[in-house]
N, C-alpha and C positions, 0 to 999 in steps of 0.2 A: 100403496103408491112409495116407490123406492128411487133412488138416483141411483144409475148403473150406466159405467160407459158402454159405448157400444161394443167393444169386447165381451163383455162381462154379460151384456144382452143377448148375444149371441151362443153363449154356453149357456145361459138359461133356457131361451130357446130349445137347443138341441138336447138338454136335461128335460125339460117338459113334453119334448117329443117322445121321448123314452129311449134317447140314444145311449145306448152303454158302452162303446169303445171310442174312444179319442184318441188319434196317431199325430206328432207333428212335429215338426224341427224349429227352435224360437227364432224370430225375427220381427224387429221391429218394421208397422206397429202392429202385428197379431199375436205378438208373443201371449200377453194375459189371456187370453181366450181360452188357451187350453188349460194356463194355470187354473182359471175359474172352474172352468170345467172339470178337472183333476179334482177339486175340494169338495164334490157334490158326492151324495150318497148313492150308492149304488151303481156307479160307473169305474170302467177302467180307463186309466190315460197314460201314456209313456211319451217323451222324446225319443223321435227315431233318431237315426244319424243323419239323414237329410230327407227332404221332402219327398223322393221318388221313392223311397223304402216307407215313409208314411203313407202316402198315397196306396201304396202297394199292400199293406198292412190292412187298411180300410177296406178295399178293393176285396180284400179276402175276408174278412169280417163281414161284410154285406152278403158276400156269397153265399157264407155258413146262415145268412137271416138275422142279423144285428143290423140295426140303425148305429150309424157311424159317422163320427165328425172328423175331419183331417181341416189341419188351419197354416196357413202359410202368409208369407210375406208376397209383393207382386214377382221377387224376383227368385225366389222359390219356387214359382209356379213353372218359371222354366226348368227349372231340374226335373218338376214332375212331370211335366209335358208327355214323356212319351208313356207312361201309364194312364194318363188321361185321356187321349187321344183315344187310346185301345177299347179303355173303359166304356166309352162313348158308345162302342160297337157293344161290345160283350153286356152293356145295361147292369141291373142292382138284382140282389136279391135283397136284403133289407135297405129302406132309405139310405142314403150317403150323400152328404153335404160337406163341400168343401169350400172354406173361407180364403178369399184372395185379398190380400189388404194390402191398397195401392198405398204409394207413397207421394203424391204430386210434391213438388218444391225440394223433393229428395232431403228431409229432416234426418232421415238416417238411411239412407241407401247410395248406391253407385249409379243410379241410373233412374229416369223416369219413365215408365211405362204404364200402358192403360191396360187390364187385363180384360176389359171388354173384345179386345181382338182376339184374346184365346177362346173365350166362350164362343164365337162365329165361328173360327178357325176348326174346333173340337165338335161344332153342333151340340152344345153343353148349357142349358138353360141357365140364364142368370139374374137374379134378383139384386136389386140397387136401395139397401136402405138410406134413409135420410136422416135418423135419428137414433135413440137407442128403443127406440117404442116399437120402430118398424123395425130394428135390425131383431128383438126377439121374434114378434109375430113372426116376420119373413121366412127366420130361421125354423121355428117349428111347424110353418107350414109347406116349406121346403120339404120335409119327409115326406108328404102326402102327394108334393110333386114326383117327388124320385118316382115311388114306386108306383104312381098313377101312369107315368110313362116310361117308366121303366130306365130311368137315365139317373146319373150323378147329377148334381145339383149346383151349381156355383151360387155363392153369399160374396157379392162383392162389397168392400168397405173401403174407406181412406182414411187416412191417419186424423182427418178431423170428426168423421164418425168414431174412427175405433176408441178415440182416445177423450171424446166429450161425456159430460155425464148428463141425460136428461131423463125426466120422471116414466117413468114405465109402471105396468101391472103386473106384477109376476104371478102365473098361475100354478096350477099341480101339476105333478109330472103322471104322465100317461104310460104305466108301463107296458111294453109292447115285448110278445111273446117271438122266439126265433120264428121264420119262416123255414120251414122245412127245407133242410138241402137234397136234394136230387141231382143224383148224376147227369149232366146234360152238356157232354162236349161241343154240342152244335152251339152252344150258347157263350160257355164258358172258355172252350179251346181257340184262340184266334188264330188258327193255322190257317192256308188261303182257302181250303175246299169248307170252311166253315166261318173265316170273313167274308166272303163275297156275298152269302146270303144277309150277315147280320149288316153288313153296307144296307142292303136294300130296306132290311128291318129300321135301319136308322132315317133313310130319308123318308119313310112312312111315318116316323115318330117326328121327323121335322114338318110334315105338313100337319100332325094333329096339333104340334106344339104352336105351329102358324095362329091355327083357326081358334085353340084355346086362349092364345095372348088376345085376341081382340075384344074378350068379353071377362078374363079375368079380372080379380080387385084388386089387384096389386099395382094398376094403372089410374091415374087420374085426371079428370079434367077439372080444372076451375075457372069459370067464365066470369070475367069480370071486363073492362074495356077491350073492345074486340077490336080497335085498333093497332094493339101490338099482342100478338101472342108466343110464349116463349116454350120450346121443350126443353127440357131438362133431367137430370137424375141427382140420386144422392146428396151431398150435403151443400151441392152448386143449388139446390131446388130453397134451401134457406138464405142462401146470399140471393138470389134472384127475388124471392120473398119480401125482402127488407128493403132491397135496392129499388125493384120496381113494384110498389104495392096495389098500383092498380090495373098491372097486367094481367091479361087472361094466359093460363099456364098449364100445359099437359105433362104433368109429373108422371116420368116411366118408373114404374116400380119393376118392371122387368124389361133388360137391356139387351137381351136376345132369346128369343128372336124378338124385332120389334112389330108392332100392331100397325101393321100397313095402312088397313082399312080405317082403323080410329086416327091414325095420324092426319090421313087425307082428310077425313071429317071435319078435324081441327083446325085444319090449313085452312079449309073452306068457310070455316066460322068468324076467320079474323082478316083482318085487313092484310097483316104482316108479319109472317113469321118467323122465327130467329132460333138459335140453337144456341145453347151458352152451355159449354162443357170446359173440364180444365186439361190441361197438357195434351189433347189429343183431337183429332178430328173424327173421331168414330160415331158420335150420333151426327155430324154434321155430313158426312159421308153415307149415312146407312138410312137416315131422314129424306137426302135427298134421291136415293135409291129408289125408293116409295114415289119417284113422280112429284116430288114436291119441292117446289119452289122456296129455298131457304134464302132470307135477305141477309144482307150483310151489315152487322151494326154499324152506325154513326162512326164510332173508331172502332180500330180494332181491337179485340181481345188479347190478352197476352196469348204466347202460342205455348209458353211454357210455366211451370209454377201452379201454386195455388192461386186460385180466384178469392174473391172477399167483394164482401157488399160495395165498397168504393170502387175497386177495378170493374165491378158490372155495370155500375153508374154511370161510370167514365167511358165505357161503351158505349153507351145509349145517349150520351152527351148532356147527363146530367152530374149534379153536383154530388160529392159524398155525402153520405148519411153523417151526419154530427157526429163528433168523435175526438176525444184528446190524442193529441199529435204528441209522439215520442219526444223527451227531453232529447233537445242536440249533443247535451255536454255530457252524456252517458258515456265511459270509457268502454272499447270494444273488450269481451273476453273470449278469447279463441281457445278452443278447446284443446287441452294438455293432458298428458298423459298425469295419473294421480301423483301426488307427492307418495315417493316411496314405493310408484310402480315396479317390480322387477324386472318389466322390459326395459326398462329406460336407459342401464349400463351396456344391452345387449346395440342396442341404436347409436349408443356414445362411442363405443368402439367401433364398430361398422362403418361409422360416418369419418375414424380416426382413419382407419384403413381405406377410405376411400373407395369402397366396395359399390360393386354394381348389385343393388337390392333389389328384388322382384316380392314384392309383398301380398300379401292375404287380407279378407275381410275378417274383423276385429277391430278392437280399441286400439291395438296396437299399429292400427293404419296412421295413428296420429306422430309417428314415428318418422311421418313423410313431411308434417310440418318444421317452421323453425323454432327453437334454435337448432334441433337434431336432425332435420334435413337428411335425413338416410334411409328413405324408402324411393324406390324409382319406378315403379308401377303396381297397380292393383287393379284387376280385372272382376274377378268372381270368386266364389268359394272355391281354395284348392288351386288355383291358377299360378300361385306362386311356384309350386315346385315346378308344374309342366313348364313354365315361362323360363323357369330357370335353366332346364334341360335346353329349352330351344334357345338360351342365349350362349348355354356353353358350344351346341353344336355350329351356330353361327361363328361364334370366334375361335373356334379351332384352328388351331394352326397361327395365332396371332398372339401377338402381346398384347395381354387384356387385363383390365384391374377384376379381381376376385368377384366371382358373381356366388353371393349368398340369395337362398329362398330363404322367406320369413313367413311363418305359418304358426298359428293357436293349435291348442291340443283339440277343443272342438273343432275347430275347422278342419286338421287334420283328419279325424274321423269320419268327417261328413264327407269330402271327396279329395285331400289330401292325401289319403294311403294309395287309392287308386294311382293317384297321379306319380307316386315313387315306386309304386310297383313298376308302373311303365317304364320308367328312368331306368330302374335295376335289369328289368327284362331285357332293354336295348343296348345294357352296360355303358350307361352316361355315368358322367362324371359330375361334379360340383359339388355345392355344400347346401344341406337346408339344416335351419334353425328352426327345432320346435317349441315355440313357448308355454310352457306348459305351465299355468297358473292355476290347475285344478280347478278348473270353473269355465264355463261359458259367460264370459264376463261382460260385455257389451250389451247386452240382450237383459241382464239381472240376474245374472250368475245362477244358471240353469244348468242341471247337471249333464253329462255326457259320457260316454265308454269310459274315459280315461280318467277320471275321477269316481264312478261306480256310484253316482249318485240319480236316482230316478226321480222323476216326477211325484210320484204318490209316497215316495220314502218306502218301497219294498225292499227287501231284500235283495242284493243285484250282486256284481262282478267287476271289480276296477282290474281292467284290462291292462295288462302288462305291457306299456308300451316299448322298451328295451328289448323285450323278448321278442314281440313281432316285429322290429326292427331287423332282428338277426334273424327272424324266419324269414323275411322275404329277402334276404341275400347282403344287406346292408353290413359292410365288416367292420369299419369305422365308425362306431357308436360312442359318444361320451356324453356323460351326463355332469352339468356344471352347475353349480348354485352364481343366478344371474347377478344376486347381490354384491359379489366379489366380484372388483374390479379387474384385478389380476388373472382371475384364474377364466375371467370372461374372455379378456385379451390374449390368456395362453392358447386357449381353446378353440379361438377364432383362426389364431396366425397358425395353429398345426393342423386345421381344416384345410384352409387356403393353400398350405404347402403340401399335401397330400393329394394326389394326381388321381385318385381313386374317387371317390364316392364318401363323404362325410357326414353324418348327420350328428348334430348337436343338440340334445335336449338340455335346455334349460329351464330349472324347476324351483317354482317357490311359488307360495300361492298367494292371488289375487290380494291385496290390500284392503279389501272389503269383506272380505269372507271372514277374517277373525277380528278384524279392526283394533288388532294390537297395536297400542304407541308405547314406544320408551319414550327417556329422557329427551326433549327435544335437542336440536344442536344450536350455535351460535356462533357470530361471526367476532372475533375478537379486534381489537384496535389496530391491530398490526395487520390488519387487511393490507395488502397492496393494490387493489384496484385491478387484478391481473384481469379479469372477469372471466375465469375458466368456469369456475361454479354454476356461473348462469347459461352458462352452454352448453348444459344440462335439460334446462327446459323445468325444473320444478316450480311448482305453482308458491312452493314455500320459497323460494329464493326471489330476491327482488334487488334492485341495483339502484342507489343513490345518484339520479341524474346530473349533479354537480361535481360530486366527487369522485361517482366512480364505484365507491366501497360497495361491498355487497352485506346484504341484510336476509336474515330467516327469520319469518314469521312463527312465533312459538307456535300460537293456536293453530299452525297449517302443517306445521312439520311432526312426522311421526316418528323421529329418531332411527330413521334407516342406514344413516351416516354413509350415504352413497356420496355426497356431495364431501365429505372429507376424507373421500378415499382420491379425489381429484384437487385436494388443496396442498401444491408443492409448497407452501410455507407453514404449515402445521396452523393455520389462521381459525381451521373451523374446529371446534371442538363442542363436545356434548355438556350438558348441562349439570348433567350427574347428577338430575333429583329423584331417581328411581323411577322403572317403568312406570305405567299404568294403562289400566285397560278401559276402552270406552264401553 
């Protein structure tokens, strides 16, 4: 017996099933799955540039006969939808499993969406584990389902399943030989002449899946008090069991397709049937579509965010289970860029310029928060460059603030490059800042094409970012140290003055890579309480609430010296005790 997170258990299940290839793009809460899979013996795993490419790699490996795993967070499914929908027509060679890790509550995401809808829309079966033991078992068995029905299979998790450790019984790996590949254009070439008959194959498959799901072992009926019956799935099952221990439960392990007959039988066996789910109406709508009367809970369930036993109990008019209340006097800890983050001065100078800043997905999104307040938009991966072009088009011929796109190196490789190619192709102007901190920072410092580090440490190539920019036709390319305030200011000013497209590469490693700390800085008694240093938003800098003078926490300061560059009075100085490494 071992304690594994849901992510680790999914990796273990894929490994036990004989999966030999994994492809993913990192994204919380899915990231650790491919990291855990890549650490196992006998497998190949890679970070692809984006989720679409990862799924296409997986489809290719599956067509060649290998069992394969592809993992992504819920918004990554949006990116991967194109190949996924068509792979549901073509089917598989070796078994193919795709993890869709949802994030109800948006702990680390720009939106809240329910991947169940993708399973239904694409007609791809979806398994919904409620804990790590089920995550392992469902993933392992999903390969059999995939090959039996000739279709990719979704494993859906949520942040609660992905990141909670529960006991599992790990098994041995079953080696699977490659299924021999034979040319078969009618299966793999999805041009209209072949896609039309594959659509009929898909419809026949849906009928077979609908029969199979009625008696498959992944759904479970737990009869208790027949006055209340609850339909639920995934982590919500755990909350329902804690909040309503006497209720009868239909625990769905397969959430597409739904077992209509079995659900109707359950509904007939209870007095009132309720559906409990998070941040969506997928189950409610589709259970009701089976001809079942779904009762409304005495009080409404929250329409957004994660559920909890207390929220479920409240919806049924019950007292919340006993629990300790959070202390009321705990100070807030809003997220902030790390002390010494190389992105900080870029945002400080963009704020000074009063620029319109179209942002992107990554830790630099924190540049939107006080006190920097230097980002105006963030939508999705790569959108900063495209939206900047849109701003320039709309504001053409008017007096307007300078427009800058801000994007990280990994996100640029994900989808920013194609956005920039489009801007260059359409002879767009504007300015793009690429924050190259040599890693994919927010998800845990994974490799990407521009730092040349692969998931399993294989020999690789570090792509020449500036060379690529010149190759696609960007003439004004500058590379700047983002820790040098004067250089940052000069580069941004020069870019804004250029009527042609400008790209500034701000290159400096994330402070969490080498973790090198120099002598900390301190504020002298000559501090004038001007407050400029605090506008950097460095977590090592605080201010006396009464006197207004600044203070630098020696334990938090890494000695980057960014703050000293902004002190006009020379009141921030190095303690000069010598550098040291953590």
